[in-house]
N, C-alpha and C positions, 0 to 999 in steps of 0.2 A: 504494500500500500504506500502510495506517495505521501511524503510529509507535507502538510499544509500549513502548520503553525510551529513556531519555536516552542519548546516545552514551557518556558517561563511565561510566554504569552497565553498559552492554553491554560496554565494554572491561574494566572491573574484574571482571565475572562471567566473562569468557573467561579472564582471567589466573588467577583463583581456581580455575576448573576445571582449568586446565593445571597449576597447582601441586599441587592435591589429587590429580591423576592420576599423580603420581610414584611411584617405587619406594621412596623413603625413608619412614620411619615417623614421621608427625607425630601427637603425642598428641591434638591438636585440629585439625580442618580449618582451612585458611586461610580468612580472612573478609575482606570489603571494607567500606569506609565512606567517608563524605564528610568527616568531621571529622579535624582534625590530632590525632594521638595523643600522649599523655604518655609519653615513653620510659621514665620511672621509675615508671609505673603498676605496681601490685603484680602481679608475674609469678611464678607458681609453676612453670609448665610452659612448654614451647616454644610461642611465639606467632608466627604469620606473619600480618601484616596488610597489606592492599593499600589504599592511600589515593590518591585523585585529588587532585593538587595544583593543576592548572590545565587549562583547556580553551580552544581557539582554533578559530574557524571559518576554514577555508582557502578563499580565494576564487580558485578555479582555473578555473571555467567560468562561463558566463552562465546556467546552469540555476538553478532555485530552491534546490536543496540541493547543497552541496559536502561533501567529507570534513571531518572535524574532527580536530584534533591534540590529544593529551592528554599531560600529564606525570603519570605515576603512579609512586608510590614503594612498594616492597615492604620492609617492616620485618621482621626476624627477631630475636626477643628471647627471652632466658631468663635467669633468675637461676641462677648457678653458683658452685661452689667452684673457683677456678682451678687447684687442685692435684689434682682428682679425675679428670682426663683427659677430661672432657666437652667442653672447648673444641675439641679436635681433631675430635670427632664433629660438633659444630655447624658448624665451618668447612667440613667436607665437605658437610653439608646445604646450606649457603649456596652452595657451588660447584655442587651438583647442581641447585638451583633456578635458578641463573644459566644453566646449560646447557639446562634445559627451556624457559626463556623467551627465550633469545637467538634471534633470527630467527624467532620464532613467528608463524604465520599460521593463523587459525582455519579450520576445515573449510569454512565458507561463504565465506571470503575477505574478510569484512567487517572483521575486527579484525587488525591487522598491527603487530608490534613493529618499529620502524625503527631505534631506538637503545636500547642497554642498557648502562649504566655502573654499576660498583660505586661506592659512595660514595668520595669522595676520601680519607677517613680510612682508617686501617688496619682490617683485618677480623680480629678484632673491634676495636671502639673500646677501645684500651688503657687510657685514663684511666678510663672507666666500669667496665671489668673490674677494675682495681686498686682503685678507691675504693668502688664500690658492689656489686661482684661480680655485675654484669649483663652478659651477652653481648649486644652490639647490633651488627647489621650491617644495611645497607640498600643497595638498588640503585634507581636511577632510570631509567625508560624513557620513551621518546617513542613513543606509539602513535597510529596513524591508524585512524579508523573511517570506513568508506565510508557514504554516505547510503543510506537505505532505499528 
């Protein structure tokens, strides 16, 4: 079968579809990209970005292709006023996204989330919330993509 997508792109597309299929109301659909984002980018509404951080070929068999392992980060960001009650709503959305992605396995079985960890910082990042009024949370996952 001919390869149509890079494994990291396939993984990010599957994650974005899973996030966008949730019951929460995102003002903009989650999106994916290859470049590292500027967390202080001008953000007026809730943004969910899926970014591939690394890719590794797993050498498990003697066949031509083996699965690939990817570290992919999901960023959830929004400019807020910490006193207006939106922080609690955003924390709930972060938790809901986490629950949708934890142990996710795509319908065709090719994309599988093996590990999902919230960023080691507090959710949200308290210093960014206090100094810049920006809600920032992230989660890092290790995903394996089966060969085509």
